[in-house]
N, C-alpha and C positions, 0 to 999 in steps of 0.2 A: 659457680666459681668465676666464670667470665664476667658476669654482671658485677660481681664484687670488685674485680680488678678494674673494670671500666669506671665504676663509681670512684675508685681510688684515683684514677687518672684525672677525672673531672675535678675532684676536690683538691688534688695537688696543684692543678693549674690555677684554681681560684686562690689557694694559699700563696702561690708564687706572686700573684698581683699584690696581695697584702704585704708581702715581704719585699716588694719592688725588686724581685730577682728575675732579671730578663732571661738568664740562662735557663732557669727552672720553668719559666713561662713557655719556652719553646721546646723543652725537653721531650715532650710527648707528640711533637709534630712530625708527620712524615716528610721526607725530603721534598716532595712535590705537592704539598698541601694546597688546596684551593680555599681562599679566605674571602668572605664577604662580611666585613665588620662595619661598625657604625661610622667610621671616618671615611671620607673620600679617598680614593676614587671608588667607583662602583664595585670593582674587583681588585683586591690587593694582589700585587705580584707575589708569586710563590717564593717565600724566604726560607722555608725548611727550618733549619736550626740556626739561621743567621739572627743574632741578637740586635743588630744595628737598628732596624725599624722599631723594635720594642723599646730599646734604650731611648730613642728619640721621643717616643710616646710617653714613657715614664718621666722624661725630663720636663714635660709640660705640666707636671703636678709637683706640689710641695707638701711636706708633712705626711702624715699617715694616709694610707689608702686601705680600702677593704673591698672584697668581692664575695658576695653571698650567693649561694646556689640554692634555689628553692624548687620544689615540685619536680625533682629530677626523676625522669623516666628513662629506663634503659631497655632496649630491645637488642638481643644478640642471637645470631645463628651462624654457626660455622666460623668463618674468619671475617664476618662483616657485622657491624653494629651501628646503631644510631641512638642518640640521646636528645631529649628535649628538656629544657628547664627555663625558669624565670630567674634572672640574675639581677642583683642590685650592686652597682658600683657606687662607692662613696669616696670622694676625693676633693682636694682643693686645687683648683687651677693656679698655676704660677702667677703671683701678683694679685690674687683675689683674696679678700678678707674672710670669705666663708666657703665652706665645702658645699657640695651638692650631692644628692643621692638620685640615681637614675635607675629605674627598672627597665629591663629589656628582655627580649626573647632570644634564646640560643638553641640552635640545632647543630649537633656535631655528628659527623660520619666518621667511623673508625674502621680500621682494618687490622687484623692480627698479622703482623709481619715479623718473621723470625722469632715467634713466641711472645712478642710484645704488642699491646694494643696502642696504635698510633692514630692521631687525628689526621684524616685525609681531606676533610671538608668541614669548614666552620661557617655558620651563617648567624649573624646577629641582626636584630631589627627592633625598631621602635614603631608602634602604630602612629598613624597621623590622623588629624582631624578631618572628617569627611564633610565639613561644613563649607568647603570652598576655600578656606584659609590655607590648607595643606600644612599647618603647623604640626610639628612633632608633639605627640601626646606624652610629654615627659612627666606629667603629674600623676599618671596612673599608678595604682598599687594593686597587688593581687588580693 
């Protein structure tokens, strides 16, 4: 039952990106969530349910967006859970003629707080080339 609910949370968050719905994107965040996402800085300040940073990010894209969640694994015990997945974001940067698709890794830590599963930790990453160039490996696919 808990794993089904957690999967629903993860998929609702992805659907919110596709809908460009900032409020829905943060609806499952704990108030003091720790976030390490793809954009600088190294650690995002805790925004909880504040939609302002998300709205600013969404404003950097035009047209449709999508977020696919693949290979979702959920482990839950008691009031703590974590998930891993490979996600693909497809979007068109503002002012660019074409969209991009980017695969990246996601780990979520969740806690059951007042009966609801909330994200307390999010970590996103892209591997980098180990050939000395340190370039992000954005062409990888599962």
